[in-house]
HTML snippet that shows the backbone in 3Dmol.js (N, CA, C, O; Angstrom):
<script src="https://3Dmol.org/build/3Dmol-min.js"></script>
<div id="view" style="width:600px;height:400px;position:relative"></div>
<script>
const pdb = `
ATOM      1  N   MET A   1     139.645 -52.969   6.757  1.00  0.00           N
ATOM      2  CA  MET A   1     140.398 -52.639   5.555  1.00  0.00           C
ATOM      3  C   MET A   1     140.248 -53.733   4.497  1.00  0.00           C
ATOM      4  O   MET A   1     140.179 -53.440   3.303  1.00  0.00           O
ATOM      5  N   THR A   2     140.199 -54.980   4.932  1.00  0.00           N
ATOM      6  CA  THR A   2     140.064 -56.070   3.962  1.00  0.00           C
ATOM      7  C   THR A   2     138.673 -56.098   3.339  1.00  0.00           C
ATOM      8  O   THR A   2     138.481 -56.623   2.242  1.00  0.00           O
ATOM      9  N   ALA A   3     137.706 -55.525   4.054  1.00  0.00           N
ATOM     10  CA  ALA A   3     136.356 -55.464   3.487  1.00  0.00           C
ATOM     11  C   ALA A   3     136.324 -54.544   2.271  1.00  0.00           C
ATOM     12  O   ALA A   3     135.556 -54.777   1.338  1.00  0.00           O
ATOM     13  N   LEU A   4     137.143 -53.512   2.274  1.00  0.00           N
ATOM     14  CA  LEU A   4     137.200 -52.604   1.131  1.00  0.00           C
ATOM     15  C   LEU A   4     137.727 -53.298  -0.128  1.00  0.00           C
ATOM     16  O   LEU A   4     137.352 -52.944  -1.245  1.00  0.00           O
ATOM     17  N   LEU A   5     138.595 -54.284   0.066  1.00  0.00           N
ATOM     18  CA  LEU A   5     139.112 -55.023  -1.085  1.00  0.00           C
ATOM     19  C   LEU A   5     138.013 -55.833  -1.776  1.00  0.00           C
ATOM     20  O   LEU A   5     138.134 -56.177  -2.952  1.00  0.00           O
ATOM     21  N   LEU A   6     136.960 -56.130  -1.052  1.00  0.00           N
ATOM     22  CA  LEU A   6     135.818 -56.838  -1.627  1.00  0.00           C
ATOM     23  C   LEU A   6     134.734 -55.870  -2.082  1.00  0.00           C
ATOM     24  O   LEU A   6     134.133 -56.068  -3.138  1.00  0.00           O
ATOM     25  N   LEU A   7     134.478 -54.828  -1.301  1.00  0.00           N
ATOM     26  CA  LEU A   7     133.364 -53.932  -1.587  1.00  0.00           C
ATOM     27  C   LEU A   7     133.620 -52.994  -2.768  1.00  0.00           C
ATOM     28  O   LEU A   7     132.694 -52.697  -3.522  1.00  0.00           O
ATOM     29  N   ILE A   8     134.832 -52.531  -2.941  1.00  0.00           N
ATOM     30  CA  ILE A   8     135.124 -51.615  -4.047  1.00  0.00           C
ATOM     31  C   ILE A   8     134.961 -52.294  -5.402  1.00  0.00           C
ATOM     32  O   ILE A   8     134.326 -51.704  -6.276  1.00  0.00           O
ATOM     33  N   PRO A   9     135.491 -53.492  -5.634  1.00  0.00           N
ATOM     34  CA  PRO A   9     135.232 -54.153  -6.922  1.00  0.00           C
ATOM     35  C   PRO A   9     133.755 -54.488  -7.136  1.00  0.00           C
ATOM     36  O   PRO A   9     133.256 -54.406  -8.258  1.00  0.00           O
ATOM     37  N   CYS A  10     133.058 -54.866  -6.066  1.00  0.00           N
ATOM     38  CA  CYS A  10     131.619 -55.136  -6.193  1.00  0.00           C
ATOM     39  C   CYS A  10     130.862 -53.874  -6.585  1.00  0.00           C
ATOM     40  O   CYS A  10     129.969 -53.928  -7.430  1.00  0.00           O
ATOM     41  N   ALA A  11     131.203 -52.754  -5.989  1.00  0.00           N
ATOM     42  CA  ALA A  11     130.542 -51.490  -6.318  1.00  0.00           C
ATOM     43  C   ALA A  11     130.838 -51.084  -7.760  1.00  0.00           C
ATOM     44  O   ALA A  11     129.947 -50.611  -8.466  1.00  0.00           O
ATOM     45  N   LEU A  12     132.066 -51.263  -8.194  1.00  0.00           N
ATOM     46  CA  LEU A  12     132.410 -50.938  -9.578  1.00  0.00           C
ATOM     47  C   LEU A  12     131.696 -51.860 -10.563  1.00  0.00           C
ATOM     48  O   LEU A  12     131.260 -51.421 -11.627  1.00  0.00           O
ATOM     49  N   LEU A  13     131.580 -53.123 -10.207  1.00  0.00           N
ATOM     50  CA  LEU A  13     130.893 -54.083 -11.062  1.00  0.00           C
ATOM     51  C   LEU A  13     129.401 -53.753 -11.165  1.00  0.00           C
ATOM     52  O   LEU A  13     128.839 -53.777 -12.260  1.00  0.00           O
ATOM     53  N   LEU A  14     128.764 -53.450 -10.050  1.00  0.00           N
ATOM     54  CA  LEU A  14     127.348 -53.098 -10.067  1.00  0.00           C
ATOM     55  C   LEU A  14     127.104 -51.766 -10.786  1.00  0.00           C
ATOM     56  O   LEU A  14     126.114 -51.618 -11.502  1.00  0.00           O
ATOM     57  N   GLY A  15     127.989 -50.822 -10.598  1.00  0.00           N
ATOM     58  CA  GLY A  15     127.873 -49.549 -11.307  1.00  0.00           C
ATOM     59  C   GLY A  15     128.024 -49.725 -12.810  1.00  0.00           C
ATOM     60  O   GLY A  15     127.295 -49.110 -13.588  1.00  0.00           O
ATOM     61  N   GLY A  16     128.968 -50.560 -13.216  1.00  0.00           N
ATOM     62  CA  GLY A  16     129.148 -50.844 -14.640  1.00  0.00           C
ATOM     63  C   GLY A  16     127.949 -51.570 -15.229  1.00  0.00           C
ATOM     64  O   GLY A  16     127.553 -51.300 -16.363  1.00  0.00           O
ATOM     65  N   ALA A  17     127.365 -52.500 -14.456  1.00  0.00           N
ATOM     66  CA  ALA A  17     126.170 -53.204 -14.933  1.00  0.00           C
ATOM     67  C   ALA A  17     124.993 -52.242 -15.076  1.00  0.00           C
ATOM     68  O   ALA A  17     124.222 -52.344 -16.031  1.00  0.00           O
ATOM     69  N   GLY A  18     124.849 -51.318 -14.145  1.00  0.00           N
ATOM     70  CA  GLY A  18     123.787 -50.315 -14.250  1.00  0.00           C
ATOM     71  C   GLY A  18     123.990 -49.396 -15.445  1.00  0.00           C
ATOM     72  O   GLY A  18     123.031 -49.051 -16.135  1.00  0.00           O
ATOM     73  N   LEU A  19     125.217 -49.006 -15.689  1.00  0.00           N
ATOM     74  CA  LEU A  19     125.526 -48.169 -16.845  1.00  0.00           C
ATOM     75  C   LEU A  19     125.267 -48.915 -18.146  1.00  0.00           C
ATOM     76  O   LEU A  19     124.732 -48.344 -19.097  1.00  0.00           O
ATOM     77  N   ALA A  20     125.642 -50.184 -18.190  1.00  0.00           N
ATOM     78  CA  ALA A  20     125.406 -50.992 -19.386  1.00  0.00           C
ATOM     79  C   ALA A  20     123.908 -51.161 -19.640  1.00  0.00           C
ATOM     80  O   ALA A  20     123.468 -51.096 -20.787  1.00  0.00           O
ATOM     81  N   ALA A  21     123.122 -51.376 -18.586  1.00  0.00           N
ATOM     82  CA  ALA A  21     121.670 -51.514 -18.739  1.00  0.00           C
ATOM     83  C   ALA A  21     121.054 -50.206 -19.223  1.00  0.00           C
ATOM     84  O   ALA A  21     120.152 -50.224 -20.060  1.00  0.00           O
ATOM     85  N   PHE A  22     121.524 -49.081 -18.714  1.00  0.00           N
ATOM     86  CA  PHE A  22     121.017 -47.783 -19.161  1.00  0.00           C
ATOM     87  C   PHE A  22     121.353 -47.537 -20.624  1.00  0.00           C
ATOM     88  O   PHE A  22     120.502 -47.071 -21.382  1.00  0.00           O
ATOM     89  N   LEU A  23     122.574 -47.841 -21.028  1.00  0.00           N
ATOM     90  CA  LEU A  23     122.965 -47.630 -22.421  1.00  0.00           C
ATOM     91  C   LEU A  23     122.200 -48.556 -23.359  1.00  0.00           C
ATOM     92  O   LEU A  23     121.847 -48.156 -24.468  1.00  0.00           O
ATOM     93  N   TRP A  24     121.941 -49.781 -22.933  1.00  0.00           N
ATOM     94  CA  TRP A  24     121.153 -50.703 -23.733  1.00  0.00           C
ATOM     95  C   TRP A  24     119.728 -50.173 -23.906  1.00  0.00           C
ATOM     96  O   TRP A  24     119.180 -50.217 -25.007  1.00  0.00           O
ATOM     97  N   ALA A  25     119.124 -49.671 -22.818  1.00  0.00           N
ATOM     98  CA  ALA A  25     117.773 -49.126 -22.897  1.00  0.00           C
ATOM     99  C   ALA A  25     117.740 -47.881 -23.775  1.00  0.00           C
ATOM    100  O   ALA A  25     116.769 -47.656 -24.498  1.00  0.00           O
ATOM    101  N   LEU A  26     118.776 -47.088 -23.719  1.00  0.00           N
ATOM    102  CA  LEU A  26     118.852 -45.878 -24.530  1.00  0.00           C
ATOM    103  C   LEU A  26     118.945 -46.214 -26.008  1.00  0.00           C
ATOM    104  O   LEU A  26     118.289 -45.581 -26.835  1.00  0.00           O
ATOM    105  N   ARG A  27     119.758 -47.208 -26.344  1.00  0.00           N
ATOM    106  CA  ARG A  27     119.936 -47.586 -27.757  1.00  0.00           C
ATOM    107  C   ARG A  27     118.750 -48.361 -28.311  1.00  0.00           C
ATOM    108  O   ARG A  27     118.526 -48.342 -29.521  1.00  0.00           O
ATOM    109  N   SER A  28     117.986 -49.040 -27.464  1.00  0.00           N
ATOM    110  CA  SER A  28     116.854 -49.818 -27.959  1.00  0.00           C
ATOM    111  C   SER A  28     115.582 -48.988 -28.061  1.00  0.00           C
ATOM    112  O   SER A  28     114.538 -49.513 -28.447  1.00  0.00           O
ATOM    113  N   GLY A  29     115.647 -47.699 -27.723  1.00  0.00           N
ATOM    114  CA  GLY A  29     114.515 -46.807 -27.921  1.00  0.00           C
ATOM    115  C   GLY A  29     113.526 -46.753 -26.775  1.00  0.00           C
ATOM    116  O   GLY A  29     112.375 -46.370 -26.986  1.00  0.00           O
ATOM    117  N   GLN A  30     113.928 -47.118 -25.578  1.00  0.00           N
ATOM    118  CA  GLN A  30     113.015 -47.108 -24.444  1.00  0.00           C
ATOM    119  C   GLN A  30     112.609 -45.687 -24.038  1.00  0.00           C
ATOM    120  O   GLN A  30     111.559 -45.504 -23.422  1.00  0.00           O
ATOM    121  N   PHE A  31     113.403 -44.707 -24.364  1.00  0.00           N
ATOM    122  CA  PHE A  31     113.136 -43.343 -23.918  1.00  0.00           C
ATOM    123  C   PHE A  31     112.727 -42.429 -25.074  1.00  0.00           C
ATOM    124  O   PHE A  31     112.802 -41.208 -24.942  1.00  0.00           O
ATOM    125  N   ASP A  32     112.299 -42.992 -26.195  1.00  0.00           N
ATOM    126  CA  ASP A  32     111.974 -42.175 -27.360  1.00  0.00           C
ATOM    127  C   ASP A  32     110.690 -41.368 -27.183  1.00  0.00           C
ATOM    128  O   ASP A  32     110.664 -40.183 -27.513  1.00  0.00           O
ATOM    129  N   ASP A  33     109.626 -41.985 -26.670  1.00  0.00           N
ATOM    130  CA  ASP A  33     108.328 -41.323 -26.581  1.00  0.00           C
ATOM    131  C   ASP A  33     107.844 -41.338 -25.140  1.00  0.00           C
ATOM    132  O   ASP A  33     107.075 -42.217 -24.751  1.00  0.00           O
ATOM    133  N   LEU A  34     108.287 -40.371 -24.348  1.00  0.00           N
ATOM    134  CA  LEU A  34     107.921 -40.338 -22.943  1.00  0.00           C
ATOM    135  C   LEU A  34     106.511 -39.815 -22.718  1.00  0.00           C
ATOM    136  O   LEU A  34     105.851 -40.227 -21.764  1.00  0.00           O
ATOM    137  N   ASP A  35     106.033 -38.918 -23.575  1.00  0.00           N
ATOM    138  CA  ASP A  35     104.715 -38.338 -23.391  1.00  0.00           C
ATOM    139  C   ASP A  35     103.614 -39.188 -24.005  1.00  0.00           C
ATOM    140  O   ASP A  35     102.458 -39.090 -23.594  1.00  0.00           O
ATOM    141  N   GLY A  36     103.949 -40.008 -24.966  1.00  0.00           N
ATOM    142  CA  GLY A  36     102.932 -40.801 -25.662  1.00  0.00           C
ATOM    143  C   GLY A  36     102.226 -41.788 -24.755  1.00  0.00           C
ATOM    144  O   GLY A  36     101.005 -41.928 -24.833  1.00  0.00           O
ATOM    145  N   ALA A  37     102.954 -42.465 -23.909  1.00  0.00           N
ATOM    146  CA  ALA A  37     102.335 -43.458 -23.035  1.00  0.00           C
ATOM    147  C   ALA A  37     101.417 -42.802 -22.010  1.00  0.00           C
ATOM    148  O   ALA A  37     100.399 -43.380 -21.627  1.00  0.00           O
ATOM    149  N   GLY A  38     101.766 -41.612 -21.568  1.00  0.00           N
ATOM    150  CA  GLY A  38     100.925 -40.911 -20.601  1.00  0.00           C
ATOM    151  C   GLY A  38      99.635 -40.401 -21.201  1.00  0.00           C
ATOM    152  O   GLY A  38      98.605 -40.375 -20.527  1.00  0.00           O
ATOM    153  N   SER A  39      99.673 -39.994 -22.461  1.00  0.00           N
ATOM    154  CA  SER A  39      98.459 -39.483 -23.094  1.00  0.00           C
ATOM    155  C   SER A  39      97.648 -40.577 -23.772  1.00  0.00           C
ATOM    156  O   SER A  39      96.462 -40.386 -24.040  1.00  0.00           O
ATOM    157  N   ARG A  40      98.259 -41.708 -24.050  1.00  0.00           N
ATOM    158  CA  ARG A  40      97.553 -42.807 -24.703  1.00  0.00           C
ATOM    159  C   ARG A  40      96.464 -43.391 -23.810  1.00  0.00           C
ATOM    160  O   ARG A  40      95.499 -43.968 -24.312  1.00  0.00           O
ATOM    161  N   ILE A  41      96.606 -43.251 -22.504  1.00  0.00           N
ATOM    162  CA  ILE A  41      95.620 -43.789 -21.572  1.00  0.00           C
ATOM    163  C   ILE A  41      94.314 -43.012 -21.649  1.00  0.00           C
ATOM    164  O   ILE A  41      93.273 -43.524 -21.239  1.00  0.00           O
ATOM    165  N   LEU A  42      94.345 -41.785 -22.166  1.00  0.00           N
ATOM    166  CA  LEU A  42      93.159 -40.945 -22.214  1.00  0.00           C
ATOM    167  C   LEU A  42      92.234 -41.272 -23.377  1.00  0.00           C
ATOM    168  O   LEU A  42      91.069 -40.875 -23.357  1.00  0.00           O
ATOM    169  N   PHE A  43      92.711 -41.974 -24.374  1.00  0.00           N
ATOM    170  CA  PHE A  43      91.939 -42.255 -25.571  1.00  0.00           C
ATOM    171  C   PHE A  43      91.460 -43.703 -25.579  1.00  0.00           C
ATOM    172  O   PHE A  43      92.138 -44.608 -25.092  1.00  0.00           O
ATOM    173  N   ASP A  44      90.265 -43.894 -26.150  1.00  0.00           N
ATOM    174  CA  ASP A  44      89.719 -45.245 -26.257  1.00  0.00           C
ATOM    175  C   ASP A  44      90.454 -46.013 -27.332  1.00  0.00           C
ATOM    176  O   ASP A  44      90.974 -45.431 -28.285  1.00  0.00           O
ATOM    177  N   ASP A  45      90.493 -47.317 -27.173  1.00  0.00           N
ATOM    178  CA  ASP A  45      91.064 -48.187 -28.195  1.00  0.00           C
ATOM    179  C   ASP A  45      90.107 -48.266 -29.377  1.00  0.00           C
ATOM    180  O   ASP A  45      88.893 -48.175 -29.192  1.00  0.00           O
ATOM    181  N   PRO A  46      90.625 -48.433 -30.572  1.00  0.00           N
ATOM    182  CA  PRO A  46      89.721 -48.612 -31.711  1.00  0.00           C
ATOM    183  C   PRO A  46      88.942 -49.914 -31.549  1.00  0.00           C
ATOM    184  O   PRO A  46      89.463 -50.877 -30.986  1.00  0.00           O
ATOM    185  N   PRO A  47      87.696 -49.954 -32.037  1.00  0.00           N
ATOM    186  CA  PRO A  47      86.910 -51.183 -31.861  1.00  0.00           C
ATOM    187  C   PRO A  47      87.554 -52.367 -32.573  1.00  0.00           C
ATOM    188  O   PRO A  47      88.040 -52.246 -33.698  1.00  0.00           O
ATOM    189  N   GLN A  48      87.548 -53.493 -31.908  1.00  0.00           N
ATOM    190  CA  GLN A  48      88.129 -54.710 -32.460  1.00  0.00           C
ATOM    191  C   GLN A  48      87.064 -55.472 -33.237  1.00  0.00           C
ATOM    192  O   GLN A  48      85.912 -55.556 -32.811  1.00  0.00           O
ATOM    193  N   LYS A  49      87.454 -56.021 -34.368  1.00  0.00           N
ATOM    194  CA  LYS A  49      86.537 -56.871 -35.125  1.00  0.00           C
ATOM    195  C   LYS A  49      86.468 -58.225 -34.442  1.00  0.00           C
ATOM    196  O   LYS A  49      87.484 -58.805 -34.060  1.00  0.00           O
ATOM    197  N   GLU A  50      85.253 -58.707 -34.299  1.00  0.00           N
ATOM    198  CA  GLU A  50      85.088 -60.001 -33.665  1.00  0.00           C
ATOM    199  C   GLU A  50      85.361 -61.102 -34.672  1.00  0.00           C
ATOM    200  O   GLU A  50      84.899 -61.047 -35.811  1.00  0.00           O
ATOM    201  N   LYS A  51      86.100 -62.081 -34.250  1.00  0.00           N
ATOM    202  CA  LYS A  51      86.390 -63.215 -35.110  1.00  0.00           C
ATOM    203  C   LYS A  51      85.468 -64.369 -34.709  1.00  0.00           C
ATOM    204  O   LYS A  51      85.424 -64.767 -33.545  1.00  0.00           O
ATOM    205  N   HIS A  52      84.751 -64.886 -35.668  1.00  0.00           N
ATOM    206  CA  HIS A  52      83.867 -66.029 -35.417  1.00  0.00           C
ATOM    207  C   HIS A  52      84.560 -67.296 -35.869  1.00  0.00           C
ATOM    208  O   HIS A  52      84.968 -67.419 -37.024  1.00  0.00           O
ATOM    209  N   HIS A  53      84.686 -68.218 -34.964  1.00  0.00           N
ATOM    210  CA  HIS A  53      85.296 -69.496 -35.303  1.00  0.00           C
ATOM    211  C   HIS A  53      84.191 -70.482 -35.643  1.00  0.00           C
ATOM    212  O   HIS A  53      83.212 -70.600 -34.907  1.00  0.00           O
ATOM    213  N   VAL A  54      84.342 -71.177 -36.736  1.00  0.00           N
ATOM    214  CA  VAL A  54      83.308 -72.125 -37.174  1.00  0.00           C
ATOM    215  C   VAL A  54      83.628 -73.508 -36.722  1.00  0.00           C
ATOM    216  O   VAL A  54      82.870 -74.438 -36.999  1.00  0.00           O
TER     217      VAL A  54
END
`;
const viewer = $3Dmol.createViewer("view");
viewer.addModel(pdb, "pdb");
viewer.setStyle({}, {cartoon: {color: "spectrum"}});
viewer.zoomTo();
viewer.render();
</script>
């Protein structure tokens, strides 16, 4: 029974931290373009200009 007094607050704290991390990711735009990253792998990168150092 005394273990529950420790485990319940820990579970609530971890759940709140997970919820806070999800909301932060949602507000920072992590889930805006889910299909773009999957299709971007199919296309070649544009050619890079070579920089010559003197």
